[in-house]
C-alpha positions, 0 to 999 in steps of 0.5 A, spaced: 729 732 285 721 732 285 717 727 289 710 724 287 709 723 295 703 728 295 700 725 289 699 718 293 696 722 299 691 725 295 689 719 291 688 715 298 684 721 301 680 721 295 679 714 295 682 713 288 686 707 286 692 708 282 689 704 276 683 708 276 687 714 276 692 712 270 686 710 266 682 717 268 688 721 266 690 717 260 697 715 261 700 708 261 703 704 266 710 706 264 708 713 266 705 711 272 711 707 274 716 713 273 711 717 278 712 711 282 720 712 282 720 720 282 722 720 275 720 726 270 714 726 267 711 731 262 708 738 264 702 735 260 701 729 265 702 734 271 696 738 268 691 732 267 693 730 274 691 737 277 685 737 273 682 730 274 684 731 281 681 738 282 688 740 286 694 745 286 700 742 283 703 742 291 698 736 292 701 732 286 708 733 287 713 737 292 720 739 290 725 735 295 732 740 296 738 736 298 737 733 305 738 738 311 743 735 316 740 730 320 736 727 314 737 723 307 733 723 301 730 716 300 725 715 294 724 722 294 722 722 302 726 725 307 728 720 312 732 721 318 739 719 318 740 716 325 747 718 327 746 725 324 740 726 328 743 725 335 748 731 333 742 735 331 739 733 337 745 735 341 746 742 337 738 743 339 739 741 347 746 746 347 742 751 343 737 751 349 742 754 354 742 760 350 736 763 354 739 760 360 745 763 364 750 759 360 748 763 354 751 759 349 751 762 341 752 758 335 759 760 335 760 756 342 756 751 340 761 750 334 767 750 338 764 745 343 762 740 337 769 741 334 773 740 340 769 733 342 771 731 335 763 730 332 764 731 325 759 734 320 759 729 314 766 728 315 768 736 316 768 740 322 762 745 324 762 752 322 757 757 324 753 757 318 752 749 319 750 750 326 745 756 325 742 752 319 741 746 324 738 750 329 733 753 324 731 747 320 729 743 327 725 749 329 722 749 322 721 742 323 717 743 330 713 748 327 711 744 321 709 739 326 705 743 330 701 747 324 699 740 321 697 738 328 693 744 328 690 743 322 688 736 323 684 738 330 680 743 326 678 739 321 671 736 322 670 729 323 667 725 318 
């Protein structure tokens, strides 16, 4: 699925209202509403949007894959799924032991989760799903740190 969340952020950064945007690229309220609901619009509209805003497509639309474990997709955005997030945090905490004397690996974490009956979407965890959670959590931490670094490098207006 695709989300137009980057478009709304780009418009806000540029100080452009939705009405100004709609009129500038020549679309009606129906097409704008479709964008607001993360529904399909034509490539021509995407092209006019990028041209008008002088941005790459990534600043207009983003592809949202199936939500990784610990998240759900709502209105095209990834939102934390609280119950799963607790399991993600537990996996991440157990993963920290890998560098300590306990040396827990993905297989041992999987076995512990399954032993205590902690399900992943109604099923038992497997090696790949534990590894996926650890990698996705690491990616999220890196994304946040990269964004913080980017914001700290931007000159004050």
